[in-house]
C-alpha positions as CSV (number, residue, x, y, z in Angstrom):
1,M,-38.7,54.7,63.8
2,K,-39.3,52.3,60.7
3,H,-36.5,52.0,57.6
4,F,-37.3,51.4,54.4
5,V,-34.5,50.3,52.1
6,V,-34.3,51.0,48.1
7,I,-32.0,48.5,45.9
8,G,-31.3,50.5,42.6
9,A,-31.5,54.4,41.9
10,G,-32.5,54.1,38.6
11,Q,-36.0,55.6,37.3
12,A,-37.5,52.9,39.7
13,G,-36.0,53.7,42.5
14,A,-35.8,56.9,42.5
15,T,-39.4,57.6,41.5
16,L,-40.5,54.8,44.7
17,V,-38.5,57.2,47.2
18,A,-39.9,60.4,46.0
19,R,-43.5,58.9,46.4
20,L,-42.6,57.3,50.3
21,R,-42.1,61.6,51.3
22,T,-45.3,62.5,49.2
23,E,-47.2,60.1,50.7
24,G,-46.0,61.2,54.4
25,F,-43.8,58.6,54.9
26,D,-41.4,60.2,57.9
27,G,-39.2,57.3,58.7
28,K,-35.6,56.8,57.5
29,I,-35.1,56.1,53.7
30,T,-31.6,54.5,52.1
31,L,-31.6,54.5,48.6
32,I,-28.6,52.5,46.8
33,G,-27.0,52.6,43.7
34,A,-24.3,50.9,41.9
35,E,-23.5,53.6,39.8
36,N,-21.3,56.8,40.9
37,V,-23.6,59.4,39.9
38,H,-27.0,60.7,40.8
39,P,-30.0,58.9,39.6
40,Y,-30.6,59.9,35.9
41,Q,-32.9,59.1,33.1
42,R,-31.4,56.4,30.6
43,P,-33.4,56.2,27.5
44,P,-31.5,59.5,26.3
45,L,-28.4,57.4,26.2
46,S,-28.9,55.7,23.1
47,K,-30.4,59.0,21.5
48,A,-30.0,62.7,22.6
49,Y,-26.7,62.1,24.8
50,M,-25.2,60.2,22.4
51,L,-26.0,62.7,19.6
52,G,-24.4,65.2,22.0
53,E,-27.4,67.2,22.2
54,M,-28.3,66.6,25.9
55,E,-26.1,67.1,28.7
56,L,-25.4,65.7,32.2
57,S,-27.2,68.1,33.8
58,R,-30.2,67.1,31.9
59,L,-30.2,63.6,32.7
60,L,-30.6,64.0,36.1
61,L,-33.7,62.7,38.0
62,R,-33.6,65.1,40.4
63,A,-30.9,67.9,41.4
64,P,-28.6,66.1,43.4
65,E,-29.3,68.1,46.9
66,W,-32.6,67.3,46.6
67,Y,-32.1,64.0,48.0
68,A,-30.2,65.4,51.6
69,E,-33.3,67.8,51.5
70,N,-35.9,65.4,51.4
71,N,-33.9,63.5,54.1
72,I,-33.0,60.7,51.8
73,D,-29.6,58.3,52.3
74,L,-28.5,58.3,48.8
75,M,-25.5,55.9,48.9
76,L,-23.7,55.6,45.7
77,D,-21.3,53.5,44.1
78,T,-22.4,50.6,46.6
79,R,-23.4,47.3,45.9
80,V,-25.7,44.9,47.7
81,V,-24.2,41.2,48.0
82,A,-27.1,39.5,49.7
83,I,-30.5,39.8,51.4
84,D,-31.8,37.6,54.0
85,P,-35.4,37.9,54.4
86,T,-35.9,36.1,57.8
87,A,-33.3,38.4,59.6
88,K,-34.6,41.5,57.2
89,T,-31.2,43.0,56.7
90,I,-29.2,43.5,53.6
91,T,-25.5,42.6,53.1
92,L,-23.3,45.5,51.5
93,Q,-19.8,45.0,49.8
94,G,-17.4,45.0,52.4
95,D,-19.4,42.8,54.6
96,S,-21.4,45.9,56.6
97,E,-25.0,45.3,56.6
98,L,-28.1,47.1,57.2
99,S,-31.5,46.3,58.7
100,Y,-34.9,46.9,57.1
101,D,-38.3,47.5,58.0
102,E,-39.2,47.1,54.1
103,L,-37.5,46.9,51.6
104,A,-38.1,47.5,47.4
105,I,-35.7,45.9,44.9
106,C,-35.6,48.2,42.0
107,T,-32.3,46.6,40.4
108,G,-33.6,47.0,36.8
109,S,-31.8,45.0,34.1
110,H,-28.3,44.5,32.1
111,P,-28.0,44.0,28.7
112,R,-26.7,40.6,27.2
113,T,-23.4,40.5,25.8
114,L,-21.4,38.4,23.2
115,P,-19.6,35.5,24.7
116,A,-16.1,35.8,25.1
117,A,-15.5,33.0,22.8
118,I,-16.7,34.5,19.5
119,G,-14.7,37.6,20.5
120,G,-17.4,39.7,22.5
121,D,-14.3,40.6,25.3
122,L,-12.7,42.6,22.5
123,D,-12.1,46.3,22.8
124,R,-14.3,48.4,21.2
125,V,-17.4,46.2,21.4
126,Y,-20.2,48.0,23.2
127,T,-23.7,47.6,24.7
128,V,-25.5,50.4,25.7
129,R,-26.9,50.5,29.1
130,D,-25.7,53.1,31.4
131,L,-23.7,56.5,31.6
132,K,-20.3,54.9,31.7
133,D,-21.2,53.1,28.1
134,A,-22.1,55.9,26.3
135,D,-19.4,58.0,27.8
136,T,-17.1,55.4,26.5
137,M,-18.1,55.0,23.5
138,A,-18.7,58.3,22.4
139,P,-14.9,58.9,20.9
140,E,-16.0,56.2,18.5
141,F,-19.0,58.4,16.8
142,T,-16.8,60.3,14.3
143,Q,-16.9,60.1,10.2
144,G,-16.1,57.1,8.5
145,R,-15.9,55.2,11.1
146,K,-17.0,51.6,10.4
147,L,-19.6,50.3,12.9
148,L,-21.6,46.9,13.2
149,V,-24.4,47.0,15.3
150,V,-25.7,43.4,16.2
151,G,-29.3,42.9,17.1
152,G,-32.2,45.2,15.3
153,G,-34.6,45.9,18.4
154,Y,-35.1,49.4,19.1
155,I,-31.5,50.1,21.0
156,G,-29.7,48.4,17.9
157,L,-31.6,51.2,15.6
158,E,-31.4,53.8,17.7
159,A,-27.4,53.5,18.2
160,A,-27.0,53.0,14.1
161,A,-29.7,56.2,13.7
162,V,-26.8,58.1,15.9
163,A,-24.0,56.8,14.4
164,A,-25.3,57.5,10.8
165,K,-25.9,61.5,11.8
166,K,-22.3,61.4,13.0
167,G,-21.1,60.5,9.6
168,C,-20.4,56.3,10.3
169,D,-20.0,54.0,8.4
170,V,-23.2,51.4,9.7
171,T,-23.8,48.0,9.0
172,L,-26.7,46.3,11.2
173,V,-26.9,42.7,11.1
174,E,-30.1,40.7,12.7
175,M,-30.5,36.8,13.1
176,A,-34.5,36.8,13.1
177,P,-36.0,37.3,9.3
178,R,-36.7,40.9,10.2
179,I,-35.6,43.5,12.4
180,L,-38.1,44.4,15.2
181,Q,-39.6,40.9,15.0
182,R,-39.8,40.1,18.4
183,V,-41.8,43.6,19.6
184,A,-43.5,45.0,16.7
185,C,-45.4,43.8,13.4
186,A,-44.0,43.7,10.1
187,E,-45.4,47.0,8.5
188,T,-43.0,49.2,11.3
189,S,-40.0,46.7,10.3
190,D,-40.9,47.6,6.9
191,Y,-41.1,51.0,7.8
192,F,-38.0,51.5,10.1
193,R,-36.2,49.2,7.5
194,E,-36.6,51.7,4.8
195,L,-36.2,54.7,6.6
196,H,-32.7,53.3,7.7
197,A,-31.9,52.5,3.9
198,A,-32.4,56.2,3.4
199,H,-29.8,57.6,5.6
200,G,-27.1,54.8,4.1
201,V,-27.6,52.3,6.7
202,K,-26.7,48.6,5.7
203,I,-29.6,45.6,7.0
204,I,-28.7,42.6,7.2
205,E,-31.6,40.2,8.1
206,G,-31.7,36.6,8.3
207,V,-28.0,36.5,9.4
208,G,-26.0,36.2,12.4
209,L,-22.7,36.9,13.6
210,T,-20.3,33.8,13.9
211,R,-17.3,35.7,15.8
212,L,-15.8,39.5,15.8
213,T,-12.0,39.3,14.8
214,G,-9.2,41.2,16.1
215,T,-6.1,40.7,18.4
216,D,-7.1,43.0,21.5
217,A,-9.8,45.7,19.9
218,V,-12.5,44.1,17.1
219,T,-10.9,44.8,13.5
220,G,-13.4,42.6,11.6
221,A,-16.4,40.1,11.5
222,V,-17.5,37.1,10.3
223,L,-21.2,36.6,9.2
224,T,-23.1,33.1,9.3
225,D,-23.2,33.8,5.3
226,G,-19.5,33.5,5.5
227,T,-19.5,37.6,4.5
228,E,-16.5,39.1,6.2
229,L,-16.6,43.0,7.3
230,D,-14.1,45.4,8.3
231,V,-15.0,47.5,11.7
232,D,-13.9,49.1,13.8
233,F,-16.6,49.2,16.3
234,V,-19.3,47.0,17.9
235,I,-22.8,47.7,19.2
236,V,-24.5,44.9,21.2
237,G,-28.2,45.2,21.2
238,V,-29.2,41.7,22.0
239,G,-32.2,42.5,24.5
240,I,-32.0,42.8,28.2
241,S,-32.3,39.8,30.9
242,P,-33.7,41.4,34.2
243,A,-31.3,42.0,37.5
244,S,-32.5,39.4,39.4
245,V,-29.7,37.6,40.9
246,L,-30.0,39.1,44.5
247,A,-33.5,37.9,44.5
248,D,-33.2,34.5,43.2
249,A,-30.3,34.1,45.6
250,A,-32.4,35.1,48.9
251,G,-34.6,32.1,47.8
252,L,-37.1,35.0,46.4
253,T,-39.8,33.7,43.6
254,C,-38.3,34.1,40.2
255,S,-39.3,33.3,36.5
256,N,-37.8,35.6,34.1
257,G,-37.2,38.7,36.7
258,I,-38.6,38.8,40.4
259,D,-42.5,37.8,40.5
260,T,-45.0,40.4,42.3
261,D,-48.5,39.9,43.0
262,V,-50.9,42.8,42.2
263,Y,-49.0,45.0,44.6
264,G,-46.3,44.7,43.6
265,Q,-45.2,42.6,46.6
266,T,-42.4,39.2,46.0
267,S,-42.9,35.9,47.6
268,A,-41.4,37.3,51.1
269,P,-43.0,39.4,53.4
270,H,-41.7,42.9,53.4
271,I,-40.3,42.7,50.1
272,W,-41.1,44.3,47.1
273,A,-40.2,45.6,43.3
274,A,-40.4,47.4,40.9
275,G,-39.2,48.1,37.3
276,D,-37.4,45.9,34.7
277,C,-36.9,43.3,37.5
278,A,-40.7,42.8,38.0
279,N,-42.4,40.2,36.5
280,L,-46.1,40.9,37.0
281,T,-49.5,39.6,35.6
282,F,-51.3,41.1,32.7
283,K,-54.3,40.6,31.2
284,G,-53.8,37.1,32.9
285,E,-50.1,36.6,31.5
286,R,-46.8,36.8,33.4
287,I,-44.6,39.6,31.6
288,R,-41.8,41.9,32.5
289,I,-42.7,45.5,30.7
290,E,-39.6,47.4,29.7
291,S,-40.1,50.6,29.8
292,V,-39.9,54.3,31.1
293,G,-43.5,54.2,32.1
294,N,-44.1,50.8,33.9
295,A,-41.2,51.8,36.3
296,I,-42.4,54.9,37.1
297,D,-46.3,54.0,37.6
298,Q,-45.4,50.6,38.9
299,A,-42.5,51.8,41.7
300,D,-45.6,54.5,42.1
301,V,-48.0,51.7,43.9
302,V,-45.0,50.2,45.1
303,A,-44.6,53.0,47.5
304,R,-48.1,53.3,48.6
305,N,-48.6,49.8,49.1
306,M,-45.2,49.7,51.7
307,L,-47.3,52.4,53.3
308,G,-50.1,50.0,53.5
309,K,-52.8,51.2,51.0
310,G,-53.5,48.4,49.5
311,V,-53.4,49.9,45.9
312,S,-53.9,47.1,42.8
313,Y,-51.2,47.9,39.8
314,A,-53.1,47.9,36.6
315,P,-50.3,48.8,33.9
316,K,-50.8,50.9,31.0
317,P,-47.7,50.2,28.7
318,W,-46.4,52.8,26.6
319,F,-43.1,53.3,25.1
320,W,-41.1,55.8,22.5
321,S,-38.1,55.4,20.3
322,D,-36.5,58.3,18.6
323,Q,-34.6,58.0,15.3
324,Y,-33.6,60.2,12.7
325,D,-36.4,63.2,12.2
326,V,-39.1,60.0,13.6
327,K,-40.4,59.6,16.8
328,L,-42.2,56.2,17.3
329,Q,-45.0,56.0,20.0
330,I,-46.1,52.8,21.0
331,A,-49.4,52.3,23.4
332,G,-50.7,49.1,24.8
333,L,-49.0,45.4,24.1
334,N,-49.6,43.5,21.0
335,I,-49.0,39.7,22.4
336,G,-51.5,37.8,20.4
337,Y,-52.8,40.4,17.7
338,D,-53.7,38.8,14.3
339,A,-54.5,42.1,11.9
340,V,-52.4,45.0,11.6
341,H,-54.5,48.4,10.0
342,V,-52.4,51.0,8.8
343,K,-53.0,54.6,8.7
344,R,-50.8,57.0,6.3
345,Y,-51.2,60.5,5.7
346,S,-51.2,62.0,2.3
347,D,-49.2,65.3,3.4
348,D,-46.4,63.4,5.1
349,P,-44.6,60.2,4.1
350,L,-43.2,59.9,7.7
351,S,-46.6,60.0,9.4
352,R,-47.8,56.2,10.0
353,V,-49.5,54.7,12.2
354,H,-50.3,51.1,12.7
355,W,-53.8,49.6,15.0
356,Y,-53.0,46.2,16.0
357,F,-56.4,44.4,16.9
358,K,-56.8,41.1,18.3
359,G,-60.0,40.0,17.0
360,D,-62.2,43.2,17.3
361,E,-60.2,44.3,20.1
362,L,-57.9,47.3,20.2
363,I,-54.8,46.2,21.5
364,A,-51.9,48.7,20.1
365,V,-50.8,51.5,17.8
366,D,-47.4,52.2,16.6
367,A,-47.6,56.0,16.1
368,M,-44.8,57.6,13.5
369,N,-44.5,61.2,14.0
370,A,-48.4,61.0,14.5
371,A,-48.6,62.1,18.1
372,R,-52.3,62.6,18.1
373,D,-53.0,59.3,17.0
374,Y,-51.2,58.3,19.7
375,M,-52.8,60.1,22.2
376,V,-56.0,58.9,21.3
377,G,-55.2,55.4,20.6
378,K,-53.9,55.7,24.4
379,R,-57.2,56.3,26.0
380,L,-59.0,54.3,24.0
381,I,-56.9,51.3,25.0
382,E,-56.8,52.6,28.2
383,A,-60.8,52.7,28.5
384,G,-61.4,49.5,26.0
385,K,-63.2,51.2,23.5
386,S,-62.3,49.8,19.7
387,P,-63.5,52.1,17.5
388,A,-64.0,50.4,13.2
389,P,-60.5,49.7,11.8
390,A,-62.2,51.6,8.8
391,D,-62.7,54.7,11.1
392,L,-58.9,54.9,12.5
393,T,-57.0,54.7,9.1
394,D,-59.0,57.3,7.8
395,E,-57.3,60.5,7.6
396,A,-60.7,62.1,7.8
397,T,-61.9,60.8,11.1
398,D,-62.4,63.5,13.9
399,L,-60.1,61.3,16.3
400,K,-61.4,63.3,19.2
401,A,-64.9,61.6,18.4
402,L,-64.0,58.2,18.8
403,L,-63.3,58.9,22.5
404,R,-67.2,59.8,23.3
């Protein structure tokens, strides 16, 4: 009987084992997770779960009994310490070994942390990546507590929004000239800066963190412009790094993640990768796509290719963020954009759409409280259609007509 092993019990790993079964694979499947909890959704951790609006049971991707019912050996609280591609074995913590016929690496990513030299090891300094992180920091979110958020990406902004709604006094610092600089246009940065200011969040841009202060737990911060802040707790949102140490140590080709081909196969036979840890090719460039959508879609393709289906993976990137009463929905990747065309809705100042163009090609869209524009934009991008910007920004345009 063939044995397929999946390392990583996040969105990609859980999707992959489910697809193997629906595709008719009747061999042995082992899914290995480092956390002591059944596979769950991560995005709500910095949104609804942190706000107390979502219970743990709703976070779970599948009911716990589903794994046994589908004959999947789910090994929780288990760490893989080595992969031997030649022997086709993995070594678990404690030195026990498992052999495999096909192996999928779905280890995801790790949050970047602050160096200990500047206070990153102090108590009450948090990152938001897993359930333990969210549960540990939950008691901090009380009226009047002073929060410093380091990093103005989506995770940092979402955490700031939760804290502000909980009544915390929130300051966010971003070393770059503007928030969201790496991932969004200036117009989107402006939108969210104004949104947070309206909810009392103080955003400081173009200023970094010199150090955190305190003896055991953080009590303050010194910024690069000399500003000193009193701080009760800190949330660090300065990006993530692919969890590719295992693959790298096993001799697999890695470059900002585990290099995969169009089928999701790594440089080693019988080893595959999917999700945040995988580096793939998109429009001729090697990138990692850090999103739930990519984790699901790529894992789905990899599962079929582990069964010999030979299916190419063509990413269709989409993302979202919830902040206050605004839902941001993003389709496409804005890499190389040279123009942004803005659509405003006269009856709702919070509804806004930013259309990204590269030359005459529509490549991405940021839709704030504009679900219809997002859905049409996503379909246009996937179909390779690029309407005139004037049509996309006109409230009177029949959006569905643009798809014909």
